[in-house]
TIKE-912346 format. One record per residue (C-alpha): residue number from 0; residue in one letter; x, y, z. Coordinates in pm, 1 decimal. Example, Ala and Ser with C-alpha at 12.3 -4.5 7.8 and 13.67 -1.06 7.14 Angstrom:
+------+------+----------+----------+----------+
: resi : resn :        x :        y :        z :
+------+------+----------+----------+----------+
:    0 :    a :   1230.0 :   -450.0 :    780.0 :
:    1 :    s :   1367.0 :   -106.0 :    714.0 :
+------+------+----------+----------+----------+
END
This chain:
+------+------+----------+----------+----------+
: resi : resn :        x :        y :        z :
+------+------+----------+----------+----------+
:    0 :    m :    -15.3 :    -16.0 :     12.0 :
:    1 :    i :    117.5 :    352.0 :   -107.6 :
:    2 :    k :    175.4 :    551.9 :    170.4 :
:    3 :    g :    -93.2 :    817.1 :    206.9 :
:    4 :    v :   -330.6 :    610.7 :    -12.8 :
:    5 :    r :   -635.2 :    418.2 :    120.7 :
:    6 :    v :   -785.0 :    132.2 :   -104.7 :
:    7 :    d :  -1161.3 :     17.8 :    -44.3 :
:    8 :    y :  -1119.6 :   -337.8 :   -116.0 :
:    9 :    v :  -1464.1 :   -393.9 :    -33.1 :
:   10 :    a :  -1583.7 :   -108.4 :   -262.8 :
:   11 :    i :  -1351.1 :   -252.8 :   -584.2 :
:   12 :    l :  -1522.5 :   -622.0 :   -495.5 :
:   13 :    q :  -1912.6 :   -479.4 :   -515.1 :
:   14 :    e :  -1790.5 :   -284.1 :   -823.9 :
:   15 :    q :  -1661.6 :   -565.8 :  -1020.2 :
:   16 :    v :  -1982.7 :   -799.7 :   -923.9 :
:   17 :    q :  -2203.9 :   -521.2 :  -1018.8 :
:   18 :    s :  -2010.3 :   -499.1 :  -1345.9 :
:   19 :    m :  -2060.7 :   -874.5 :  -1399.9 :
:   20 :    w :  -2398.8 :   -870.8 :  -1321.9 :
:   21 :    t :  -2489.5 :   -602.1 :  -1543.3 :
:   22 :    g :  -2297.4 :   -809.2 :  -1836.7 :
:   23 :    f :  -2477.0 :  -1101.0 :  -1753.1 :
:   24 :    i :  -2843.0 :   -958.7 :  -1770.5 :
:   25 :    a :  -2726.8 :   -751.9 :  -2120.0 :
:   26 :    i :  -2658.1 :  -1112.0 :  -2235.7 :
:   27 :    l :  -2953.8 :  -1282.7 :  -2108.6 :
:   28 :    p :  -3155.1 :  -1218.6 :  -2463.3 :
:   29 :    n :  -2836.6 :  -1344.9 :  -2644.3 :
:   30 :    l :  -2856.3 :  -1611.8 :  -2405.9 :
:   31 :    a :  -3218.4 :  -1721.5 :  -2467.7 :
:   32 :    i :  -3158.3 :  -1672.0 :  -2857.3 :
:   33 :    a :  -2873.7 :  -1911.6 :  -2837.1 :
:   34 :    l :  -3093.6 :  -2161.7 :  -2658.4 :
:   35 :    i :  -3390.2 :  -2134.8 :  -2898.9 :
:   36 :    v :  -3081.0 :  -2192.2 :  -3208.5 :
:   37 :    l :  -2991.3 :  -2530.3 :  -3016.3 :
:   38 :    f :  -3306.0 :  -2634.4 :  -2978.4 :
:   39 :    l :  -3405.2 :  -2569.1 :  -3364.4 :
:   40 :    t :  -3095.8 :  -2750.5 :  -3422.9 :
:   41 :    w :  -3240.9 :  -3057.8 :  -3251.9 :
:   42 :    l :  -3530.6 :  -3043.5 :  -3410.0 :
:   43 :    v :  -3370.8 :  -2970.9 :  -3774.2 :
:   44 :    a :  -3094.8 :  -3281.6 :  -3686.6 :
:   45 :    r :  -3403.5 :  -3513.7 :  -3622.8 :
:   46 :    f :  -3595.7 :  -3390.9 :  -3929.1 :
:   47 :    a :  -3269.6 :  -3436.1 :  -4151.6 :
:   48 :    v :  -3190.1 :  -3794.9 :  -4015.7 :
:   49 :    r :  -3559.1 :  -3890.5 :  -4105.2 :
:   50 :    i :  -3488.5 :  -3786.0 :  -4481.9 :
:   51 :    a :  -3131.2 :  -3913.7 :  -4499.5 :
:   52 :    n :  -3311.2 :  -4238.1 :  -4390.6 :
:   53 :    k :  -3576.3 :  -4260.6 :  -4644.9 :
:   54 :    l :  -3351.8 :  -4167.4 :  -4897.6 :
:   55 :    t :  -3121.6 :  -4418.5 :  -4808.9 :
:   56 :    s :  -3352.8 :  -4648.4 :  -4744.5 :
:   57 :    k :  -3487.2 :  -4652.4 :  -5109.4 :
:   58 :    s :  -3155.5 :  -4722.9 :  -5281.3 :
:   59 :    r :  -2922.9 :  -5062.9 :  -5241.0 :
:   60 :    m :  -2689.0 :  -4894.3 :  -4981.5 :
:   61 :    r :  -2546.2 :  -5108.0 :  -4711.1 :
:   62 :    e :  -2696.1 :  -5060.3 :  -4348.6 :
:   63 :    d :  -2343.7 :  -4975.0 :  -4250.7 :
:   64 :    l :  -2300.2 :  -4678.6 :  -4478.7 :
:   65 :    r :  -2699.5 :  -4575.8 :  -4437.0 :
:   66 :    q :  -2581.3 :  -4549.5 :  -4058.0 :
:   67 :    l :  -2279.3 :  -4354.9 :  -4157.4 :
:   68 :    v :  -2479.5 :  -4092.1 :  -4370.1 :
:   69 :    e :  -2691.9 :  -4051.9 :  -4058.5 :
:   70 :    t :  -2417.2 :  -3989.2 :  -3833.0 :
:   71 :    i :  -2236.0 :  -3738.0 :  -4102.7 :
:   72 :    v :  -2551.7 :  -3556.1 :  -4130.4 :
:   73 :    r :  -2638.4 :  -3535.9 :  -3779.6 :
:   74 :    l :  -2301.7 :  -3415.3 :  -3677.0 :
:   75 :    g :  -2254.9 :  -3137.6 :  -3927.2 :
:   76 :    i :  -2586.1 :  -3005.1 :  -3828.4 :
:   77 :    w :  -2507.0 :  -2996.4 :  -3472.3 :
:   78 :    i :  -2169.2 :  -2819.1 :  -3560.5 :
:   79 :    l :  -2310.8 :  -2552.5 :  -3747.7 :
:   80 :    g :  -2555.5 :  -2517.5 :  -3486.9 :
:   81 :    i :  -2364.4 :  -2499.6 :  -3188.5 :
:   82 :    m :  -2119.4 :  -2242.6 :  -3390.1 :
:   83 :    l :  -2421.1 :  -2030.9 :  -3424.6 :
:   84 :    a :  -2517.1 :  -2051.6 :  -3102.2 :
:   85 :    l :  -2194.0 :  -1929.1 :  -2967.5 :
:   86 :    i :  -2178.3 :  -1663.2 :  -3237.3 :
:   87 :    i :  -2481.8 :  -1521.5 :  -3063.5 :
:   88 :    a :  -2433.9 :  -1592.6 :  -2708.6 :
:   89 :    i :  -2068.7 :  -1452.0 :  -2698.0 :
:   90 :    p :  -2001.0 :  -1125.2 :  -2851.5 :
:   91 :    g :  -1705.2 :  -1122.8 :  -3096.4 :
:   92 :    f :  -1679.0 :  -1507.2 :  -3086.3 :
:   93 :    t :  -1582.7 :  -1647.6 :  -3444.2 :
:   94 :    p :  -1480.0 :  -1977.9 :  -3587.8 :
:   95 :    t :  -1090.7 :  -1883.5 :  -3649.6 :
:   96 :    g :  -1050.2 :  -1732.4 :  -3278.6 :
:   97 :    l :  -1122.2 :  -2019.4 :  -3141.8 :
:   98 :    i :   -878.0 :  -2231.6 :  -3343.0 :
:   99 :    a :   -639.2 :  -1955.8 :  -3279.9 :
:  100 :    g :   -726.0 :  -1937.4 :  -2926.9 :
:  101 :    l :   -683.5 :  -2312.7 :  -2859.9 :
:  102 :    g :   -315.0 :  -2300.8 :  -3015.6 :
:  103 :    i :    -60.9 :  -2529.3 :  -2796.5 :
:  104 :    g :   -396.0 :  -2655.5 :  -2603.6 :
:  105 :    a :   -483.9 :  -2811.0 :  -2905.0 :
:  106 :    l :   -202.1 :  -3020.5 :  -2954.5 :
:  107 :    a :   -309.1 :  -3181.5 :  -2562.4 :
:  108 :    i :   -604.3 :  -3209.9 :  -2669.4 :
:  109 :    g :   -494.8 :  -3412.2 :  -2996.8 :
:  110 :    f :   -254.6 :  -3643.2 :  -2746.2 :
:  111 :    a :   -561.3 :  -3672.4 :  -2485.3 :
:  112 :    f :   -805.1 :  -3807.1 :  -2726.0 :
:  113 :    q :   -563.4 :  -3975.1 :  -2963.5 :
:  114 :    d :   -740.8 :  -4327.3 :  -2895.3 :
:  115 :    i :  -1085.4 :  -4140.4 :  -2932.9 :
:  116 :    f :   -970.1 :  -3990.5 :  -3315.7 :
:  117 :    e :   -820.4 :  -4315.8 :  -3421.3 :
:  118 :    n :  -1135.8 :  -4494.1 :  -3312.6 :
:  119 :    f :  -1316.8 :  -4270.7 :  -3521.8 :
:  120 :    l :  -1122.5 :  -4281.5 :  -3859.2 :
:  121 :    a :  -1117.1 :  -4653.9 :  -3809.2 :
:  122 :    g :  -1482.6 :  -4665.3 :  -3786.5 :
:  123 :    v :  -1492.1 :  -4464.0 :  -4084.2 :
:  124 :    l :  -1292.7 :  -4644.6 :  -4275.6 :
:  125 :    i :  -1459.3 :  -4998.0 :  -4183.7 :
:  126 :    m :  -1790.7 :  -4848.8 :  -4291.7 :
:  127 :    l :  -1665.8 :  -4725.2 :  -4622.9 :
:  128 :    r :  -1489.1 :  -5066.2 :  -4704.8 :
:  129 :    e :  -1726.4 :  -5339.4 :  -4877.7 :
:  130 :    k :  -1657.9 :  -5589.8 :  -4645.3 :
:  131 :    m :  -1790.9 :  -5735.8 :  -4307.4 :
:  132 :    r :  -2139.3 :  -5580.9 :  -4306.2 :
:  133 :    i :  -2412.0 :  -5585.5 :  -4025.5 :
:  134 :    g :  -2511.6 :  -5924.7 :  -3976.9 :
:  135 :    d :  -2194.9 :  -6090.1 :  -4084.2 :
:  136 :    l :  -2067.8 :  -6363.5 :  -3861.2 :
:  137 :    i :  -1695.1 :  -6288.8 :  -3752.9 :
:  138 :    e :  -1385.7 :  -6420.6 :  -3531.6 :
:  139 :    v :  -1126.4 :  -6135.7 :  -3455.8 :
:  140 :    e :   -891.2 :  -6141.1 :  -3157.0 :
:  141 :    g :  -1073.2 :  -6456.8 :  -2987.0 :
:  142 :    v :  -1443.8 :  -6321.4 :  -3012.0 :
:  143 :    l :  -1641.9 :  -6522.2 :  -3230.0 :
:  144 :    g :  -2003.6 :  -6382.6 :  -3332.6 :
:  145 :    k :  -2251.1 :  -6172.8 :  -3518.6 :
:  146 :    v :  -2174.5 :  -5780.0 :  -3608.0 :
:  147 :    e :  -2506.9 :  -5605.7 :  -3460.2 :
:  148 :    k :  -2399.0 :  -5236.4 :  -3511.2 :
:  149 :    i :  -2126.6 :  -5013.1 :  -3654.2 :
:  150 :    t :  -2061.9 :  -4659.4 :  -3464.3 :
:  151 :    l :  -1787.4 :  -4437.7 :  -3586.5 :
:  152 :    r :  -1627.6 :  -4547.6 :  -3220.1 :
:  153 :    e :  -1693.8 :  -4880.5 :  -3172.9 :
:  154 :    t :  -1863.5 :  -5226.2 :  -3324.0 :
:  155 :    y :  -2083.4 :  -5453.7 :  -3133.8 :
:  156 :    v :  -2048.9 :  -5794.4 :  -3203.3 :
:  157 :    r :  -2331.6 :  -6032.3 :  -3021.5 :
:  158 :    q :  -2117.3 :  -6375.8 :  -2959.4 :
:  159 :    l :  -2253.0 :  -6721.8 :  -3018.5 :
:  160 :    s :  -2311.9 :  -6762.1 :  -2666.3 :
:  161 :    n :  -2550.3 :  -6453.6 :  -2662.7 :
:  162 :    e :  -2298.4 :  -6233.9 :  -2519.9 :
:  163 :    l :  -2272.7 :  -5894.6 :  -2640.6 :
:  164 :    t :  -1877.8 :  -5755.5 :  -2689.1 :
:  165 :    i :  -1834.9 :  -5374.5 :  -2766.0 :
:  166 :    m :  -1487.3 :  -5365.0 :  -2936.3 :
:  167 :    p :  -1291.4 :  -5047.0 :  -3040.3 :
:  168 :    n :  -1327.8 :  -4993.6 :  -3405.2 :
:  169 :    s :   -943.9 :  -4967.2 :  -3414.0 :
:  170 :    m :   -933.1 :  -5311.6 :  -3319.3 :
:  171 :    l :  -1131.6 :  -5422.3 :  -3611.9 :
:  172 :    f :   -921.4 :  -5217.6 :  -3843.7 :
:  173 :    k :   -548.0 :  -5321.7 :  -3759.6 :
:  174 :    n :   -595.6 :  -5698.6 :  -3670.3 :
:  175 :    a :   -694.7 :  -5990.8 :  -3918.6 :
:  176 :    v :  -1097.9 :  -6053.0 :  -3928.6 :
:  177 :    q :  -1227.8 :  -6371.7 :  -4061.2 :
:  178 :    i :  -1540.2 :  -6282.2 :  -4213.0 :
:  179 :    l :  -1719.8 :  -6629.3 :  -4204.9 :
:  180 :    t :  -2026.3 :  -6537.0 :  -4395.8 :
:  181 :    d :  -1844.5 :  -6327.3 :  -4704.0 :
:  182 :    d :  -1984.6 :  -6620.7 :  -4924.6 :
:  183 :    t :  -2338.3 :  -6793.6 :  -4916.6 :
:  184 :    v :  -2153.5 :  -7138.5 :  -4861.2 :
:  185 :    r :  -1861.5 :  -7272.1 :  -4702.5 :
:  186 :    r :  -1655.1 :  -7590.8 :  -4646.6 :
:  187 :    n :  -1672.9 :  -7811.3 :  -4345.0 :
:  188 :    e :  -1551.5 :  -8129.5 :  -4262.9 :
:  189 :    v :  -1509.4 :  -8425.8 :  -4046.3 :
:  190 :    i :  -1246.3 :  -8699.8 :  -3988.3 :
:  191 :    v :  -1408.6 :  -9075.9 :  -4007.2 :
:  192 :    g :  -1184.6 :  -9387.7 :  -3880.1 :
:  193 :    v :  -1255.1 :  -9725.1 :  -4023.4 :
:  194 :    s :  -1088.1 : -10051.4 :  -3883.8 :
:  195 :    y :   -758.4 : -10199.0 :  -4078.2 :
:  196 :    d :   -914.7 : -10465.8 :  -4180.0 :
:  197 :    a :  -1201.0 : -10290.2 :  -4376.7 :
:  198 :    d :  -1168.9 : -10248.6 :  -4757.9 :
:  199 :    l :  -1109.1 :  -9882.5 :  -4847.5 :
:  200 :    e :  -1223.1 :  -9864.2 :  -5129.7 :
:  201 :    e :  -1562.3 :  -9977.6 :  -5031.8 :
:  202 :    a :  -1548.1 :  -9760.3 :  -4711.5 :
:  203 :    q :  -1483.2 :  -9435.8 :  -4926.3 :
:  204 :    r :  -1783.1 :  -9560.5 :  -5192.0 :
:  205 :    v :  -2009.9 :  -9612.2 :  -4855.5 :
:  206 :    i :  -1908.1 :  -9235.8 :  -4726.9 :
:  207 :    e :  -1980.3 :  -9101.8 :  -5045.4 :
:  208 :    e :  -2292.7 :  -9258.9 :  -5098.9 :
:  209 :    a :  -2381.7 :  -9155.8 :  -4752.9 :
:  210 :    m :  -2324.2 :  -8777.9 :  -4766.6 :
:  211 :    k :  -2527.4 :  -8763.1 :  -5068.0 :
:  212 :    t :  -2835.2 :  -8842.5 :  -4889.9 :
:  213 :    v :  -2766.5 :  -8539.4 :  -4679.2 :
:  214 :    d :  -3032.2 :  -8262.2 :  -4806.2 :
:  215 :    a :  -2862.9 :  -7961.6 :  -4654.9 :
:  216 :    i :  -2528.9 :  -8030.2 :  -4853.4 :
:  217 :    v :  -2486.5 :  -7792.4 :  -5182.5 :
:  218 :    e :  -2525.7 :  -8029.6 :  -5460.4 :
:  219 :    d :  -2313.6 :  -7833.1 :  -5729.1 :
:  220 :    r :  -2025.4 :  -7812.5 :  -5485.3 :
:  221 :    p :  -1786.9 :  -8159.9 :  -5465.8 :
:  222 :    i :  -1785.5 :  -8410.4 :  -5170.2 :
:  223 :    i :  -1449.7 :  -8535.2 :  -5107.2 :
:  224 :    v :  -1332.6 :  -8820.3 :  -4930.0 :
:  225 :    y :   -993.6 :  -8899.3 :  -4903.6 :
:  226 :    a :   -784.5 :  -9169.7 :  -4691.5 :
:  227 :    q :   -565.5 :  -8924.0 :  -4484.3 :
:  228 :    e :   -345.2 :  -9136.3 :  -4249.1 :
:  229 :    f :   -289.3 :  -9427.9 :  -4049.6 :
:  230 :    g :   -409.9 :  -9363.1 :  -3719.5 :
:  231 :    g :   -355.9 :  -9566.2 :  -3370.0 :
:  232 :    s :   -630.3 :  -9790.3 :  -3411.9 :
:  233 :    s :   -784.0 :  -9713.7 :  -3738.4 :
:  234 :    i :   -773.5 :  -9553.7 :  -4090.3 :
:  235 :    d :   -872.3 :  -9216.9 :  -4093.0 :
:  236 :    f :  -1067.1 :  -9072.9 :  -4362.4 :
:  237 :    l :  -1116.1 :  -8684.0 :  -4434.9 :
:  238 :    v :  -1424.4 :  -8595.4 :  -4543.3 :
:  239 :    q :  -1490.4 :  -8247.0 :  -4665.9 :
:  240 :    w :  -1849.6 :  -8059.1 :  -4802.1 :
:  241 :    y :  -2028.4 :  -7725.0 :  -4859.0 :
:  242 :    a :  -2321.8 :  -7578.4 :  -4673.2 :
:  243 :    q :  -2451.3 :  -7263.5 :  -4577.3 :
:  244 :    s :  -2251.5 :  -7083.5 :  -4431.8 :
:  245 :    a :  -2469.4 :  -6945.6 :  -4132.1 :
:  246 :    q :  -2311.5 :  -7064.1 :  -3792.4 :
:  247 :    r :  -2665.6 :  -7280.2 :  -3703.1 :
:  248 :    d :  -2665.9 :  -7455.6 :  -4055.7 :
:  249 :    l :  -2295.9 :  -7544.9 :  -4028.6 :
:  250 :    r :  -2337.8 :  -7758.3 :  -3706.8 :
:  251 :    q :  -2716.3 :  -7881.0 :  -3820.9 :
:  252 :    t :  -2552.8 :  -8010.7 :  -4145.6 :
:  253 :    k :  -2248.3 :  -8176.6 :  -3968.2 :
:  254 :    s :  -2439.7 :  -8352.2 :  -3726.3 :
:  255 :    e :  -2644.0 :  -8462.3 :  -3996.5 :
:  256 :    a :  -2326.6 :  -8596.7 :  -4198.4 :
:  257 :    i :  -2230.9 :  -8777.6 :  -3883.0 :
:  258 :    k :  -2554.9 :  -8950.8 :  -3860.5 :
:  259 :    a :  -2580.7 :  -9045.9 :  -4244.8 :
:  260 :    i :  -2200.6 :  -9196.8 :  -4218.0 :
:  261 :    k :  -2242.7 :  -9411.6 :  -3914.5 :
:  262 :    k :  -2571.2 :  -9541.9 :  -4054.4 :
:  263 :    g :  -2427.5 :  -9649.0 :  -4385.2 :
:  264 :    l :  -2072.3 :  -9782.3 :  -4236.8 :
:  265 :    d :  -2310.3 :  -9987.8 :  -4006.0 :
:  266 :    a :  -2537.6 : -10123.9 :  -4293.7 :
:  267 :    a :  -2249.1 : -10212.5 :  -4519.4 :
:  268 :    g :  -2041.0 : -10433.5 :  -4219.2 :
:  269 :    i :  -1752.9 : -10136.1 :  -4185.2 :
:  270 :    g :  -1671.0 : -10131.2 :  -3825.7 :
:  271 :    i :  -1574.4 :  -9801.9 :  -3661.5 :
:  272 :    p :  -1293.6 :  -9880.2 :  -3366.3 :
:  273 :    f :  -1225.1 :  -9755.8 :  -3064.1 :
:  274 :    p :   -903.9 :  -9619.7 :  -2956.5 :
:  275 :    i :   -677.3 :  -9900.4 :  -2919.4 :
:  276 :    q :   -339.0 :  -9863.6 :  -2698.6 :
:  277 :    t :   -122.7 : -10126.0 :  -2716.0 :
:  278 :    n :    166.2 : -10125.1 :  -2414.6 :
:  279 :    y :    523.6 : -10280.8 :  -2435.0 :
:  280 :    f :    717.7 : -10390.7 :  -2155.0 :
:  281 :    a :   1089.6 : -10415.9 :  -2138.1 :
:  282 :    e :   1083.1 : -10768.7 :  -1922.3 :
:  283 :    p :    814.6 : -11035.1 :  -1923.0 :
:  284 :    l :    572.9 : -10942.8 :  -1590.1 :
:  285 :    r :    535.7 : -11163.4 :  -1355.8 :
:  286 :    i :    165.0 : -11292.9 :  -1232.8 :
:  287 :    e :    189.9 : -11385.0 :   -859.0 :
:  288 :    h :   -134.5 : -11563.4 :   -647.2 :
:  289 :    s :   -117.2 : -11554.0 :   -276.6 :
:  290 :    e :   -210.5 : -11880.8 :    -81.6 :
:  291 :    a :   -515.9 : -11721.1 :     38.7 :
:  292 :    k :   -670.3 : -11639.4 :   -254.7 :
:  293 :    d :   -643.5 : -11954.2 :   -399.5 :
:  294 :    k :   -772.4 : -12084.6 :    -93.4 :
:  295 :    a :  -1079.3 : -11881.6 :   -155.1 :
:  296 :    a :  -1097.9 : -11948.9 :   -511.5 :
:  297 :    d :  -1115.2 : -12347.0 :   -436.6 :
+------+------+----------+----------+----------+
END
C-alpha cells in the first residue's frame, strides 16, 4: 500500500460484482436466442436424419453406410448449430478466433483424445469398405459372433453364446478379421476312422453315398472323401463338403453328415473302432498268486 493512499477493497469487489451482473443481464437475450437456436438445431437434425433415412432406404446402400450417412448428417447439423449459438451468445466470437485461441492446447487435446480420434477414423474406414457388413459372422482376436451395429467409435458383436462384446473400431481395423459369412456357402469337414481290416475302396464308396443323402449339402459343390493317415486304431478318412455359411446351418449339416456316415458304415458291416492302446514292457511280467486267494477260489 502506498503511504497516504487508502484502497477500499470492498468497494472494488462490489463494483466488479455489479459489473459482472450487469454484463450477465445484458447478454440474457443473447443466451435465450442461443438456446432457441440449439432447440431448432435438435429439430432440424431429427428431421434431416429422417429424410436421409428415407432416401438411403430406397437405395441398395449397405446398412453400415446408411448409419454413416445419418451420423455425418446429424454431426454436421449440430456443429453448425453449436457454432451459431456460440456466435449469438458470445459477442465477438468467431470460429477462427477459437482455433487461434486453442494454440498449444490443441496439441494437448490431440494427445489426450488420440484413441478416440483413432477409433473415429477406423469406424469411418470400416463403414466405407465393402466387406464386413452388419449381420456378418466374424472372428477377431478370439471373439466369434455376429455384427449387430457399427458406430463411429465401436462395433457391437453378439457372440454365439449371446454375450454382447463392444470392440473398439481400431481393433477391427488393425487386426486380421475372419468374415465367416462373406460367401453364401462354406466348407466343413469331419474325420472318419474305419478298422484296419476294412476294404478301403468300399469304405470310401459307402461314405460318399451316405453324404449324398444329406439334403443340406450344396449339390453343385464337390464332396471330398480321401484316406488321410494310419491312425492309432483306424484308417482315417477326411470328409469335406459345402453347406450354407450360417453357423447354425454348419452345425446342423455336420450333425446330419455324421449320422448318415454312421448309418451307412453300419449297414455295410464296416466297423468304426474304439481307440486301442498297446503297451510294451522291456521284461516279462510276473503274475503272483497268494495262497489265501487260491484257497478262497477253491
